[in-house]
N, C-alpha and C positions, 0 to 999 in steps of 0.2 A: 504493499500501499504505499509507504513512503517512498518507494524508487517510481510509482507511478506520479503521485505529486509532484515529485522531482522533473520527471520528466514533461508533466503537465507544463510547470512553470517556466522551463528550457524551452519550450515549444513558443509558449505566450511569452517570452519575452524575445525570440526571433520574430514573432508575428509583428510584435511594438517594433521591432528595429528596421521589419523590412517596411511596415507603415512608415515608420518616421523616414525613411529612403526615398518612398514614393512621392511623400508629400513636398519633396526638393529641400533641401537645406537648404541655406543662404547663397551659398556660393553656386548651387548648381541651379536655385532660382534663376540668379542673374543671370548666368548664364542662356537659362533657358526663356529668359525675357529678351535677352540682347537677339536672342535666332529668332523667336516671334518676330521681333520690329525688322528684322533682317528680309522677313519672307513675307510681313504684314503690310509694311509703311509701302512699298511698291507698288502693289496693288491695289492700296487704300488711297494713293495719290493716282491712280490711273482711274479708280471708278471716280471721283473727286472728278477729274477731267473732263469723264465723260458728261456729267452729271451738269457740270459749267457748261457744258455745249448745250445742251440739252436748256439750262436757264437762260446761254445769252441767246438761243436762237426763240425762245417763247418772250425775251423782251423786245428782240427785234420785231417780230411778228406782231407784238402785242401793242406795239407801237402804231400797228395800219389797223387796229379794229380790235375789237372783242371777236366780231364774226369771223375772220381772219384766225386769230387764236382760237375758237372755239375748231374750226374748221381742221387747220392740222393737227390739233389736238385728237381730234377723232380720226383721221386720216393717219394717224401713225399707230394707232392700236391695231392694224393689220401689218405693219412692221413690227412691232413691241409682241402680237401671237406668234410670228416666226423668230423672231428672236428667244426669246422662252423657251421655245420646242429646241433650236438648236442650243441654247443654254442647257435644258434637262439631261439631253441626249449626252453633249458633252462632260457633263457633270458625272453622272453616271459613268464615262470611260474613262473620266478622270479619278474615280475610284482606282481602276486597275492601275492606271498609268503612275498613279502616287505609289501603290503597292510594288511594282512593278522597279519603277525608280530607287525603290527601298532595299532591294536586292540587286539592283545594277543589272537587269534583267534588259538587256538593250534591244534585242532581238523581238519580242515579244509588244516591249515599249514603243517600239515605231510603228510594228504591225496594228497596235491600238489606236494611230495615230492617223493612220492612212486608213483606216474602217471610220473612224469618224468623219474624217472629207470626203468619203466617197458617197457615205452616206447623207450628210450635210448638204454636199450640191446636189445631189439627186433633189432632195426637199427644196432647196433653192430657187430650182428651174422650176418649181411647180408653183414657188408664190411669183416669180418673176413673170411668165406664162398671165396669172392671175391679172396681177397688178398693172401688166400691158393692154389685155382685150380686154377685161369685165369691171373697170376700177368706177364703175357708176353702181354696179349691185353691191360692191364692196363698200360703199358708201352709206349707201341705202340699208345697210345693217344697221348702220349706229345713228342715225338722225334722219327725219322727214322733212328738215327745213332745205328749200331749194337750193338759195346763196349757200349755204355750208355745204350741200354735195357738191356743189358747184367747182367753188373753191376750192375741198378736200379732192376731188378729183385729178384738178394740175398735180395738188403734190404726191398724190398715189401711183401716177403715170409717170411722171416726169424720175423719178425716185427707183425705178423697180430696180435696176442694174445693182443696189445696194445689196439686194440678196445674194447676188455672187457672188459680190466681193466678200461678205462677211462668211460666206459656208466655206471660205477657205481661211481667211483669217483667223477666226473663232478657237478651231481646232489647234490649230499651231504654238495660237496664245496661250492655252489651256496648258500644253508640254512645255512653252521656257516658262510656266507660271510653276508647273508642277517641278520641275528641276533646277526650282530657285533660282531660276532668272528672270526674276518680274520686273527688275528696271529695264529690261530692254523693251517688253509694251508700253511700261510706262514713258520712255524717251519718243516711243514711235505716236504714240497716243497725242504727247505732247507738240508735236509736230503737226498730227493732223488737225488738233483742235486750236492752234493758229490758222492755219492755212484754212480751216471752215469760216472762222471767224470772221474772217479778213473777207473771205468770198461772199460770205452773209450779208456784209456791210454793202459789198461793190454790187452786187446781184439784188436783193431785195431792195434795194434804196436809186439803184441805178447811179450811182456813185462813180467818179475817175472816168465818166464819158460810156461808162456800160449803159444799157437797158434797163429802166425800170419795171425787173420781174416779181415783185411783190410775193406772193406765196409761191411762184415757180420757182423763183429766184431760190428760195430756201434750201428745197430740191437738190438743184441743180450744184448747189454748194457742198450739200451731204453727199450727193454722188461720188464728187471730186476727193472730197475728204477720205472717202470709202477707196476708191481707186489709190491714192498716197499709201493709205494704210495698211492695204496688203501688198503692195508693191513692197515696202519697205520692209515688211513682215519677213516675206520670201528671201530677200535681199540678206537680211538679216542671219535667216536659217541655214541657206544654201550658199549664198556671195561668199557670206563669212566664213563657212564650214566649222556649222554649230554643232555641240555635240548630238543634237537631235537629227542631224542631217546625213542623209544614206543616199547610195544608189534608190532612185524609185523604187525598184522591183522588191527593196526589203519593206514598200512600209503596204503592199499587197501579199496575196498567196498565204489566206488565212484558209484552215481546216472548219470543215463543218463544227466542231466540238468548240473551237478556238470562239467563233463567232454567237455560237449557243447561248455561251458562256454568257458572254458579255452584251449581249442583246438581253438575258435573261435580267439582266441588274439595269439595264439603259432600258427597257420600257416604263418600270415607274417613276423614274427621275423623269422622260419624255412626256410621259402622261399627266403628272405632277405640275411639271411649269408650263406644259401646253395647257391643260384645262384652265390652271392658276392665273394664265394672260387672259383665258378666255369667261373668266369670271369678271377678271379686273374691267374687261372692255365690254360686259353688262353690264360692271355697274356703269360705267362712262356712261352705255346707252342710256339707262337709267337717269341719270344726269343730266344728260343733253335732251330729252324729253320735259325736264324743269324748263330750262328756257338759256338761252344763249349767254345773257349773264353769269348765271349759276354754273353749267360747265366751265364757260370760263375761268371762273373762279377755283373750281376743284383742277383744273386743268393746271392752275398755275400754285396749287397748291402741292400737287403733286410733284409739280415740278422741282420744288422745293425741298418738297420731303425726302425724294431723292439724292439730293444734294447730301442732305448726313447719311440714308440708310444706304446707300451703294458703297460710299468710302468706309461704313463701319461696318458692312457685310462683308466684309476681305476677312474678318477673323473668321469665317466661316470656311474662307477658304484657303487662309491659313493654317485653322486648325485640320481641314478635310488632306492637307498634301502634309502637315507635322503627324498626326495620330495617323495618318494611312500610311507612312513611310514607317514606323513602330507596328503597327497591324501587321505589315508586310514580311517584318522580320519576326513577328510571333513573339513580341513583347507587349501583353496584355496590358496586363496590371501597370505599366508605366504609359500605355496610349490612353488608358481610363483615366488615370491622379492629371498626365497631360490637359486631357480634356477640360477638367474641375477646372484646371487654373485658367486656363482661355476663358471659359464659361464666366468667372469673376472678373475678370478684364475687361467682358463684353458687360456685365452688370454698370459698371462703374463707368464704362465708356458710354453707354445707352443711355444712362441716366443724367451726367454732365451734358450732352446732345439734347435731350430733351429741353431741361432746363434753359440750355440757350436758348432754342428756336423759339421756346413759349416766351420767353422776354423779348426776343428780337421780332417777333408777329407784326406788332404795328410797323415798324419801320419797313419789312421787309415786303409787307403790303403796299407799303406807297412806292417804290420803284415799279407797279406796274401803271400801265397806263388806261385805269380802268373810270368807270363812274364810281363815285361816291358809295353806292350802293354794293358795286363789286368787291369794293377795295376793302367793307367793312365785314363783308361774309369770308374773302380771303381771309383777312386779320383771325376770325373766328375758326375759320379750319384748320388754321397755323396752329394756333392754339391747342384744339383737338390732339393734332398730330405730336406736336410737345409733350401733352400730357402722358400717352402710351405708346409715346418711343422706346423705351426701355422694357417692354413686353413684346412690342412687335422685332425688336433686335435681339432678345432673346432668344423668340421664336427661330428666326429667321437660320441663329448662327446653329443650333440642332438640328434644323431640316436641309440645309447647306453642308454645315459643318460633321457634328456627330455621327450622324446616322450615314450619311454618306460615305464616312471616312470607312465604316465596317460592313457597306454595302446592305445597311438595312433601309434599301429604297424602298421596300412595298409600305413598309410602317411611315414611313414618312409620309409617301404619296398620300395615305391612307386617311393620315392623321389631318393631313393640310388640306387637301379637299374636301373632306367630309366635314370639317367647322365651314370653310366657306361658302359649299354645294346648299348646305343644310341650316346654318346659322346668318351666313353673312348677305350671300343675295338674298334670299326670300327676305329678310328686314329690312334692304334698300328697297328693294322694287313696292315693298309694304308702306314702307314710308316715303316715299317717292311719288311712286303714281298713286296709292288708294288716300293713306293719310294728308297726299298734299303737303309736309313739311316744307320749311325751309330746308334748304339745300347744305347746309352745315349739321344742322340734327338728323339728317337721313345720314351725313358721313359719320357721324358721331353714333347713329347704328350698328352701320358696319364693321367696328372695331370690337364689337361684343365676340366676333369669334375668335379674337385672340387671347382673351381668358383664359375659354375653355381648353383652347390650343397649346398653351400653356402648362396646363393643370398633365396633359394625356404627352405632353414630350417630356416633362418632369419625372411622370411615373417609366417611362420606358428609359432612360436615359438614367436613372438609377437600378435598372433590373441588372444593365452590362447586357442584355439579349442583344445589342450592337455592337458588342466588344468581337468583330470576326475575322479571319485572314479570309480574301474571296479567291486570294489566287491560287491555293492550294492545289496541285495536280493542275494548273492550268500550265505550271511552266514546264512540263515536260511535254505538253504537246508541239512544241518546235520540232519537234524527232519527226511527227508524223507530219508536216506540215510542206 
């Protein structure tokens, strides 16, 4: 009995020591935060630049009038659906990229990249054809206002070529981030941002002798920006012989089991982001039926919100990369505790960002050339977004980071789409079309889903069911390919 007590105490002591080690001692924690910053900051800055690009576009187009801003806001919903589909698919594949990178299996890593490009380009062709030949029907989904449809068609049709550029750029950008080279996409986005801002100024307003193109000018500027972006990305990867680069044949030649394993993980993320974007478009369709001023305020509010959230969501990207590497090496306990540290950082950053947005809501609203009604509505929307920021970011980090790092994509899909379609969308339509509430109250109703989602995701995280290695068994598939 005494021997058993001694063994029990030793076991408990060893367990306590292991837990202390996993909680990251001071020196190790400092190194971890430094590593996190090296991965996250470039991604965060790139997301901030992308969000700033949308903000600049909205400020410039908004100066033309509320109708123009509403038209472009609704037109970009079609682009947004495509972007989120592509993001969902590449995010699901990034789980494999991250774990293959953790084991330095470059052969399978490149095959994953090639597979993403192939699927993304096929989808891009479908969207390109739709935008080119049926833009009126696309706009008719989101609004019944004739002027808004006419203006939106100009943007949808003129910007169609963007779909093909994005299909190539996003997979390589994902690969660069996963291989901890996020500073390269950051530089490329910075150049594209400056070029797009300048071209917007020239083409929207007809400066420097250029024709005044208005909404169509914004679309032309965006196309030019995307061409610059994809050209620089291809040069960085292949022209400068990046570690990702290889003969084209190494990006193809997948076996059926290889594709099946990847697709099984990617289907939930693709459905997740696609249906999430469709639900967001459904929200905007409801807001669009409230009125032009109301939708213009919502569009401006979402643009400002993205300026905060997209930059901070990079913590989710960082978690997927860093935690995914540990899971690829089968360091399960370390992966779990690393995720806990990143979530703590996310709560602090999200809380600070929410307070900042709430406090600056009046100043930000005044930047838009709206009527007084539009400015007041926008300020109220921004205050609501600031109040729920920390919960929204907490959920986003779990969905895009925690669960996807371990390939727990099906649960992520069910939790996000379930709360959005069963709670958020019905409430928005009930408030906007049945109760006919002011649009800021409808926005407040839409965020009810976030509270329920936070409870569900917290339970899943604590259960550790997401802590999995998804490449086990797939490492040897290159032998049969």
